[in-house]
Z-matrix of the N, CA and C atoms (Angstrom, degrees):
N
C 1 1.449
C 2 1.516 1 110.50
N 3 1.304 2 115.05 1 151.97
C 4 1.463 3 121.30 2 -179.06
C 5 1.519 4 110.87 3 -96.71
N 6 1.325 5 114.68 4 162.93
C 7 1.452 6 122.36 5 171.99
C 8 1.520 7 107.16 6 -114.89
N 9 1.328 8 116.20 7 137.49
C 10 1.444 9 122.00 8 178.27
C 11 1.516 10 108.40 9 -104.79
N 12 1.314 11 117.02 10 132.00
C 13 1.466 12 122.96 11 178.02
C 14 1.512 13 110.29 12 -107.54
N 15 1.322 14 116.18 13 143.23
C 16 1.464 15 121.66 14 -177.28
C 17 1.525 16 110.26 15 -131.33
N 18 1.331 17 114.60 16 128.31
C 19 1.467 18 122.67 17 168.72
C 20 1.521 19 105.58 18 -106.73
N 21 1.330 20 116.92 19 100.42
C 22 1.468 21 122.45 20 -172.91
C 23 1.516 22 110.65 21 -81.82
N 24 1.322 23 116.07 22 130.37
C 25 1.448 24 122.28 23 173.98
C 26 1.518 25 109.27 24 -133.31
N 27 1.302 26 117.35 25 157.34
C 28 1.463 27 120.11 26 -176.44
C 29 1.526 28 112.45 27 -68.38
N 30 1.341 29 117.86 28 -22.06
C 31 1.459 30 121.30 29 178.64
C 32 1.525 31 112.86 30 -109.01
N 33 1.341 32 116.04 31 -42.03
C 34 1.457 33 122.41 32 -177.65
C 35 1.523 34 110.02 33 -131.65
N 36 1.336 35 114.51 34 149.81
C 37 1.453 36 120.98 35 179.98
C 38 1.523 37 107.53 36 -124.77
N 39 1.328 38 115.49 37 119.31
C 40 1.458 39 121.12 38 177.97
C 41 1.515 40 110.64 39 -81.70
N 42 1.328 41 115.42 40 139.18
C 43 1.461 42 121.87 41 -178.01
C 44 1.524 43 109.00 42 -123.14
N 45 1.328 44 115.74 43 136.22
C 46 1.468 45 122.18 44 174.16
C 47 1.519 46 107.95 45 -132.53
N 48 1.322 47 116.12 46 154.07
C 49 1.456 48 120.91 47 177.72
C 50 1.529 49 109.30 48 -128.72
N 51 1.313 50 115.38 49 146.28
C 52 1.457 51 119.30 50 171.71
C 53 1.518 52 108.43 51 -86.60
N 54 1.323 53 114.99 52 166.47
C 55 1.456 54 119.17 53 169.05
C 56 1.529 55 107.56 54 -74.78
N 57 1.326 56 117.34 55 173.70
C 58 1.467 57 121.65 56 -177.18
C 59 1.528 58 112.52 57 -59.44
N 60 1.341 59 117.62 58 -33.13
C 61 1.459 60 120.28 59 -177.29
C 62 1.528 61 112.93 60 -83.73
N 63 1.324 62 117.21 61 -8.09
C 64 1.455 63 119.91 62 -179.39
C 65 1.514 64 114.41 63 75.77
N 66 1.311 65 116.45 64 22.17
C 67 1.461 66 121.51 65 -179.22
C 68 1.519 67 113.50 66 -89.57
N 69 1.351 68 116.32 67 -37.84
C 70 1.458 69 121.35 68 -172.57
C 71 1.510 70 111.87 69 -123.75
N 72 1.313 71 115.58 70 146.87
C 73 1.476 72 122.46 71 175.92
C 74 1.523 73 107.97 72 -113.29
N 75 1.314 74 116.04 73 127.54
C 76 1.455 75 121.31 74 -177.90
C 77 1.519 76 110.60 75 -124.27
N 78 1.336 77 118.00 76 136.34
C 79 1.459 78 119.39 77 174.81
C 80 1.525 79 109.82 78 -58.27
N 81 1.329 80 117.71 79 138.06
C 82 1.462 81 121.46 80 -178.23
C 83 1.528 82 111.67 81 -111.56
N 84 1.333 83 116.10 82 -50.72
C 85 1.455 84 118.83 83 -178.43
C 86 1.514 85 111.42 84 175.27
N 87 1.322 86 114.77 85 -176.51
C 88 1.459 87 122.02 86 179.93
C 89 1.521 88 108.57 87 -126.71
N 90 1.314 89 115.93 88 133.92
C 91 1.461 90 122.68 89 -179.46
C 92 1.528 91 107.88 90 -116.59
N 93 1.298 92 116.55 91 138.81
C 94 1.467 93 120.49 92 174.44
C 95 1.525 94 108.97 93 -66.63
N 96 1.329 95 116.27 94 138.25
C 97 1.450 96 121.08 95 177.43
C 98 1.525 97 107.21 96 -84.23
N 99 1.342 98 114.78 97 96.51
C 100 1.462 99 120.96 98 179.19
C 101 1.522 100 108.96 99 -142.29
N 102 1.314 101 117.67 100 -167.73
C 103 1.474 102 121.82 101 -175.64
C 104 1.531 103 112.65 102 -66.59
N 105 1.323 104 118.96 103 -12.77
C 106 1.463 105 122.61 104 -179.53
C 107 1.525 106 112.96 105 -97.21
N 108 1.324 107 117.98 106 -0.24
C 109 1.460 108 121.92 107 -172.57
C 110 1.529 109 113.30 108 -55.93
N 111 1.319 110 117.39 109 -52.74
C 112 1.474 111 120.16 110 -176.00
C 113 1.516 112 109.99 111 -64.42
N 114 1.331 113 117.95 112 -39.70
C 115 1.471 114 121.27 113 178.61
C 116 1.526 115 110.16 114 -62.93
N 117 1.321 116 117.83 115 -42.84
C 118 1.462 117 120.74 116 179.36
C 119 1.528 118 111.50 117 -64.42
N 120 1.326 119 116.25 118 -39.71
C 121 1.470 120 119.95 119 177.48
C 122 1.523 121 110.33 120 -65.38
N 123 1.331 122 117.22 121 -41.69
C 124 1.467 123 120.93 122 177.31
C 125 1.528 124 110.22 123 -58.21
N 126 1.330 125 116.94 124 -44.46
C 127 1.470 126 121.02 125 179.82
C 128 1.539 127 110.92 126 -63.76
N 129 1.341 128 115.97 127 -42.29
C 130 1.478 129 119.55 128 177.30
C 131 1.533 130 110.54 129 -60.28
N 132 1.301 131 116.21 130 -42.15
C 133 1.472 132 120.44 131 -179.50
C 134 1.522 133 110.76 132 -63.17
N 135 1.320 134 117.41 133 -42.32
C 136 1.459 135 121.10 134 179.96
C 137 1.525 136 111.13 135 -66.58
N 138 1.308 137 117.00 136 -48.81
C 139 1.468 138 122.69 137 -177.39
C 140 1.530 139 111.41 138 -62.39
N 141 1.329 140 116.86 139 -37.44
C 142 1.476 141 121.75 140 -172.61
C 143 1.513 142 114.64 141 -101.56
N 144 1.339 143 117.51 142 11.73
C 145 1.476 144 121.23 143 177.18
C 146 1.524 145 111.38 144 55.47
N 147 1.329 146 115.91 145 51.36
C 148 1.457 147 121.81 146 -179.03
C 149 1.531 148 109.99 147 -85.13
N 150 1.330 149 115.88 148 129.93
C 151 1.453 150 121.54 149 -179.36
C 152 1.512 151 114.23 150 -106.68
N 153 1.334 152 116.97 151 -12.37
C 154 1.458 153 121.40 152 176.94
C 155 1.521 154 109.43 153 -158.60
N 156 1.328 155 114.44 154 156.18
C 157 1.463 156 121.78 155 -178.56
C 158 1.523 157 107.97 156 -127.41
N 159 1.329 158 115.85 157 139.80
C 160 1.452 159 121.25 158 175.74
C 161 1.528 160 108.09 159 -124.93
N 162 1.333 161 115.53 160 129.00
C 163 1.460 162 122.55 161 -178.52
C 164 1.520 163 109.00 162 -115.10
N 165 1.322 164 116.39 163 134.32
C 166 1.451 165 120.50 164 179.33
C 167 1.514 166 112.00 165 -63.92
N 168 1.325 167 115.92 166 129.15
C 169 1.460 168 123.50 167 177.85
C 170 1.514 169 107.38 168 -96.02
N 171 1.327 170 116.69 169 116.52
C 172 1.459 171 122.67 170 -171.62
C 173 1.531 172 112.21 171 -94.13
N 174 1.333 173 114.80 172 115.53
C 175 1.463 174 121.63 173 178.58
C 176 1.525 175 109.59 174 -122.30
N 177 1.323 176 116.19 175 159.06
C 178 1.473 177 120.05 176 177.40
C 179 1.538 178 109.31 177 -92.44
N 180 1.327 179 115.80 178 -174.41
C 181 1.465 180 120.97 179 -178.02
C 182 1.534 181 113.46 180 -62.38
N 183 1.338 182 116.98 181 -21.75
C 184 1.461 183 121.06 182 179.66
C 185 1.528 184 111.96 183 -94.27
N 186 1.330 185 117.28 184 4.02
C 187 1.454 186 120.73 185 -179.68
C 188 1.518 187 113.68 186 81.30
N 189 1.319 188 116.20 187 10.75
C 190 1.469 189 120.58 188 177.83
C 191 1.527 190 109.59 189 -92.02
N 192 1.342 191 115.84 190 153.87
C 193 1.453 192 119.96 191 177.92
C 194 1.519 193 111.70 192 -59.28
N 195 1.339 194 116.81 193 134.33
C 196 1.452 195 121.52 194 170.39
C 197 1.524 196 108.79 195 -73.94
N 198 1.318 197 117.19 196 164.02
C 199 1.463 198 122.05 197 -179.42
C 200 1.531 199 111.78 198 -56.75
N 201 1.321 200 117.74 199 -33.91
C 202 1.476 201 121.11 200 -177.52
C 203 1.532 202 111.84 201 -64.50
N 204 1.339 203 117.32 202 -20.72
C 205 1.472 204 119.65 203 178.61
C 206 1.528 205 111.86 204 -62.83
N 207 1.333 206 117.64 205 -22.82
C 208 1.476 207 120.14 206 175.99
C 209 1.532 208 110.79 207 -66.24
N 210 1.329 209 117.05 208 -23.66
C 211 1.451 210 121.45 209 174.96
C 212 1.533 211 111.67 210 -93.68
N 213 1.330 212 116.60 211 -33.29
C 214 1.456 213 120.44 212 -177.16
C 215 1.529 214 111.86 213 -68.00
N 216 1.321 215 117.40 214 -43.20
C 217 1.463 216 120.73 215 -175.35
C 218 1.534 217 111.95 216 -58.08
N 219 1.340 218 119.83 217 -51.80
C 220 1.466 219 118.15 218 178.09
C 221 1.530 220 112.99 219 -67.30
N 222 1.321 221 117.49 220 -29.90
C 223 1.460 222 121.66 221 176.27
C 224 1.526 223 110.29 222 -62.53
N 225 1.326 224 116.58 223 -44.83
C 226 1.468 225 120.93 224 178.53
C 227 1.529 226 110.23 225 -62.39
N 228 1.316 227 117.32 226 -43.32
C 229 1.476 228 120.69 227 178.91
C 230 1.529 229 111.02 228 -61.54
N 231 1.317 230 117.28 229 -41.17
C 232 1.457 231 121.74 230 178.35
C 233 1.525 232 110.67 231 -64.70
N 234 1.339 233 117.15 232 -41.90
C 235 1.463 234 120.01 233 176.97
C 236 1.520 235 111.50 234 -60.77
N 237 1.335 236 117.17 235 -43.90
C 238 1.461 237 120.99 236 179.15
C 239 1.519 238 110.42 237 -58.31
N 240 1.306 239 115.93 238 -43.82
C 241 1.468 240 122.28 239 -178.48
C 242 1.535 241 111.50 240 -65.94
N 243 1.325 242 117.07 241 -44.30
C 244 1.469 243 122.10 242 -173.95
C 245 1.535 244 112.49 243 -81.10
N 246 1.318 245 117.04 244 -39.26
C 247 1.469 246 120.01 245 -172.49
C 248 1.533 247 113.69 246 -82.71
N 249 1.311 248 116.98 247 -36.35
C 250 1.447 249 119.77 248 -178.10
C 251 1.523 250 113.65 249 70.68
N 252 1.326 251 117.43 250 21.17
C 253 1.471 252 123.40 251 175.39
C 254 1.526 253 107.91 252 -128.28
N 255 1.322 254 118.02 253 163.66
C 256 1.463 255 119.12 254 179.79
C 257 1.528 256 112.57 255 -59.07
N 258 1.328 257 115.98 256 134.13
C 259 1.461 258 122.94 257 174.65
C 260 1.517 259 106.06 258 -127.08
N 261 1.322 260 116.32 259 116.43
C 262 1.457 261 122.18 260 -175.81
C 263 1.530 262 111.37 261 -114.08
N 264 1.315 263 115.84 262 148.75
C 265 1.458 264 121.26 263 167.79
C 266 1.515 265 107.85 264 -91.66
N 267 1.336 266 116.63 265 141.10
C 268 1.454 267 121.20 266 178.10
C 269 1.525 268 107.75 267 -135.88
N 270 1.321 269 117.58 268 130.68
C 271 1.466 270 120.12 269 -177.23
C 272 1.531 271 112.15 270 -55.09
N 273 1.312 272 114.35 271 132.64
C 274 1.459 273 120.39 272 173.52
C 275 1.522 274 106.99 273 -130.45
N 276 1.297 275 114.69 274 141.48
C 277 1.461 276 118.95 275 -177.98
C 278 1.519 277 109.19 276 -142.80
N 279 1.293 278 116.09 277 113.46
C 280 1.458 279 123.45 278 178.21
C 281 1.529 280 113.20 279 57.18
N 282 1.341 281 117.68 280 33.63
C 283 1.459 282 119.74 281 -179.02
C 284 1.524 283 112.06 282 -66.57
N 285 1.324 284 117.40 283 -35.34
C 286 1.465 285 119.37 284 178.72
C 287 1.530 286 110.71 285 -65.23
N 288 1.341 287 115.80 286 -41.00
C 289 1.465 288 119.72 287 177.68
C 290 1.528 289 110.61 288 -65.37
N 291 1.322 290 116.23 289 -41.05
C 292 1.458 291 120.20 290 179.27
C 293 1.523 292 110.54 291 -64.95
N 294 1.328 293 117.12 292 -42.48
C 295 1.465 294 120.37 293 178.90
C 296 1.530 295 110.81 294 -63.15
N 297 1.324 296 116.73 295 -40.00
C 298 1.465 297 120.60 296 179.24
C 299 1.534 298 111.03 297 -65.39
N 300 1.338 299 116.46 298 -39.42
C 301 1.465 300 120.00 299 177.49
C 302 1.523 301 111.41 300 -63.10
N 303 1.317 302 116.12 301 -37.24
C 304 1.474 303 120.77 302 -177.45
C 305 1.522 304 112.96 303 -74.99
N 306 1.330 305 117.48 304 -36.08
C 307 1.462 306 119.26 305 -171.31
C 308 1.508 307 115.17 306 -128.14
N 309 1.314 308 117.92 307 -5.90
C 310 1.456 309 119.56 308 -174.01
C 311 1.524 310 110.61 309 83.73
N 312 1.305 311 115.82 310 171.04
C 313 1.452 312 119.97 311 -178.14
C 314 1.530 313 109.70 312 -82.88
N 315 1.350 314 116.65 313 125.61
C 316 1.461 315 120.74 314 177.21
C 317 1.527 316 109.69 315 -157.21
N 318 1.319 317 116.81 316 -177.73
C 319 1.457 318 122.55 317 -175.30
C 320 1.530 319 113.71 318 -67.60
N 321 1.327 320 117.47 319 -18.23
C 322 1.466 321 121.01 320 -177.79
C 323 1.532 322 112.13 321 -100.91
N 324 1.308 323 117.82 322 11.22
C 325 1.465 324 121.72 323 -177.73
C 326 1.536 325 111.85 324 -55.60
N 327 1.321 326 116.97 325 -46.98
C 328 1.469 327 120.13 326 -178.73
C 329 1.522 328 111.69 327 -65.56
N 330 1.334 329 117.17 328 -35.86
C 331 1.468 330 120.73 329 176.58
C 332 1.523 331 110.38 330 -66.77
N 333 1.333 332 116.81 331 -37.91
C 334 1.464 333 120.48 332 178.09
C 335 1.529 334 110.91 333 -67.41
N 336 1.323 335 116.76 334 -37.08
C 337 1.481 336 120.48 335 175.57
C 338 1.517 337 109.23 336 -64.19
N 339 1.337 338 117.97 337 -40.06
C 340 1.448 339 121.74 338 177.11
C 341 1.523 340 111.07 339 -62.04
N 342 1.342 341 115.81 340 -38.88
C 343 1.468 342 120.45 341 178.23
C 344 1.528 343 111.34 342 -64.89
N 345 1.329 344 117.33 343 -36.03
C 346 1.465 345 120.55 344 177.07
C 347 1.535 346 110.69 345 -66.25
N 348 1.330 347 117.26 346 -41.73
C 349 1.471 348 121.48 347 176.92
C 350 1.520 349 109.39 348 -61.78
N 351 1.326 350 115.87 349 -48.98
C 352 1.467 351 120.96 350 -178.63
C 353 1.518 352 111.72 351 -62.83
N 354 1.308 353 117.17 352 -42.59
C 355 1.462 354 121.52 353 179.13
C 356 1.531 355 110.96 354 -60.14
N 357 1.312 356 116.78 355 -44.19
C 358 1.464 357 121.64 356 178.15
C 359 1.535 358 110.43 357 -62.19
N 360 1.320 359 116.53 358 -42.75
C 361 1.463 360 121.23 359 179.33
C 362 1.532 361 110.76 360 -63.84
N 363 1.328 362 117.08 361 -45.96
C 364 1.466 363 120.78 362 -179.22
C 365 1.527 364 111.25 363 -62.86
N 366 1.326 365 116.35 364 -39.65
C 367 1.459 366 121.47 365 178.77
C 368 1.523 367 110.80 366 -64.30
N 369 1.316 368 116.37 367 -44.82
C 370 1.477 369 120.38 368 178.22
C 371 1.523 370 110.49 369 -61.74
N 372 1.310 371 116.62 370 -44.55
C 373 1.465 372 121.79 371 -179.88
C 374 1.532 373 110.28 372 -61.78
N 375 1.336 374 116.69 373 -42.66
C 376 1.470 375 121.25 374 179.51
C 377 1.537 376 110.03 375 -64.02
N 378 1.341 377 117.41 376 -42.03
C 379 1.465 378 121.00 377 179.19
C 380 1.526 379 111.52 378 -65.10
N 381 1.306 380 117.01 379 -39.68
C 382 1.472 381 120.26 380 178.14
C 383 1.520 382 110.42 381 -64.89
N 384 1.334 383 117.36 382 -43.14
C 385 1.466 384 121.03 383 178.63
C 386 1.521 385 111.08 384 -64.50
N 387 1.318 386 117.73 385 -40.88
C 388 1.471 387 121.25 386 178.52
C 389 1.508 388 110.98 387 -63.10
N 390 1.324 389 115.99 388 -42.32
C 391 1.459 390 120.55 389 -179.66
C 392 1.525 391 110.32 390 -66.18
N 393 1.304 392 117.74 391 -39.00
C 394 1.454 393 122.37 392 179.85
C 395 1.535 394 111.03 393 -64.56
N 396 1.329 395 116.53 394 -36.94
C 397 1.468 396 120.94 395 -178.96
C 398 1.525 397 111.97 396 -73.65
N 399 1.331 398 117.87 397 -23.87
C 400 1.467 399 119.47 398 -178.62
C 401 1.524 400 112.12 399 -90.56
N 402 1.291 401 117.23 400 -11.34
C 403 1.480 402 119.17 401 -179.26
C 404 1.505 403 113.13 402 -85.60
């Protein structure tokens, strides 16, 4: 099963997908943040055999929630309700800036930021599993 990564923005939402083995995160696309967003994500999850979703958790330099978290929190709850699969928050910090530094500014910037969030999540998950197997 794949994992879907989301970089949530008030206008656009970046989407990334892992490969089937959960090793790699690849930018997938950008969806407009409108009344169809959750339905489109549900369709993507069905079509791509997604078993879990990870959404970037936006914090400031002091570790406090950014203003966008007021939109992210209810979005995550709605996804949990509609998808029926695990939906996790994963810390993201300056992923859009990092994606822009790596590739320049373009239409896939938000998807690349989502891939950075997803990649970090997959790496953390892999490290936790490795540690659990060695104990």
